[in-house]
C-alpha positions in Angstrom: 0.2 0.1 0.1 1.3 3.6 -0.8 1.1 6.3 1.3 -1.1 8.5 -0.3 -3.7 5.2 -0.7 -3.2 4.9 3.6 -4.1 8.9 4.1 -6.7 8.4 1.6 -7.8 5.0 3.8 -8.1 6.6 7.2 -9.8 9.6 5.6 -12.6 7.7 4.6 -12.5 5.1 7.8 -13.2 8.9 9.8 -15.9 10.0 7.4 -17.9 6.5 8.0 -17.7 6.5 11.8 -17.6 10.6 12.4 -14.0 11.0 13.3 -11.9 14.1 12.7 -9.3 13.3 10.4 -6.5 15.7 9.5 -2.9 16.7 7.9 -0.3 18.5 9.7 2.4 19.2 7.4 3.7 21.4 8.8 4.7 18.9 12.0 6.6 16.4 8.8 9.9 16.6 7.8 10.8 16.9 4.1 7.9 14.6 2.1 6.7 13.0 6.2 3.6 14.1 7.3 1.5 14.3 10.9 -1.7 12.1 10.2 -4.3 12.7 12.9 -7.3 10.5 13.1 -9.2 11.8 16.3 -7.4 12.2 19.1 -4.7 9.7 17.7 -1.0 10.8 15.2 1.5 9.1 13.5 4.1 9.9 10.4 3.4 8.9 6.8 6.3 8.6 4.9 6.5 10.0 1.4 2.6 9.8 0.3 4.6 8.5 -3.0 6.1 5.4 -2.3 5.4 1.9 -0.6 4.9 1.6 3.0 6.2 -1.7 4.1 4.3 -3.9 6.1 6.1 -3.5 10.2 5.9 0.6 8.9 2.3 0.3 8.1 0.7 -1.9 11.0 2.7 0.0 13.6 1.3 3.2 12.0 -2.8 1.3 12.3 -2.0 0.6 15.4 -0.6 4.3 16.7 -4.0 5.1 15.2 -5.6 2.8 17.7 -7.4 1.0 13.7 -8.4 -2.2 13.0 -5.4 -4.6 10.4 -9.0 -5.7 9.3 -9.7 -2.5 7.3 -7.3 -2.3 5.4 -6.9 -5.6 3.4 
């Protein structure tokens, strides 16, 4: 899954579950961004590149989401 796909999926889940989702590009260096899902946050690497399975699992866990939502 690419970074952009991950961000889009989180925004979709936020819309369905009525949870505030936002991006803060200023809280990231270079191509990194901070993605907020409710009161939780994670750092997303370059949105154009693939996210490895370990990093993807960690980001999902940091946001408190269910891995089944990303299959």
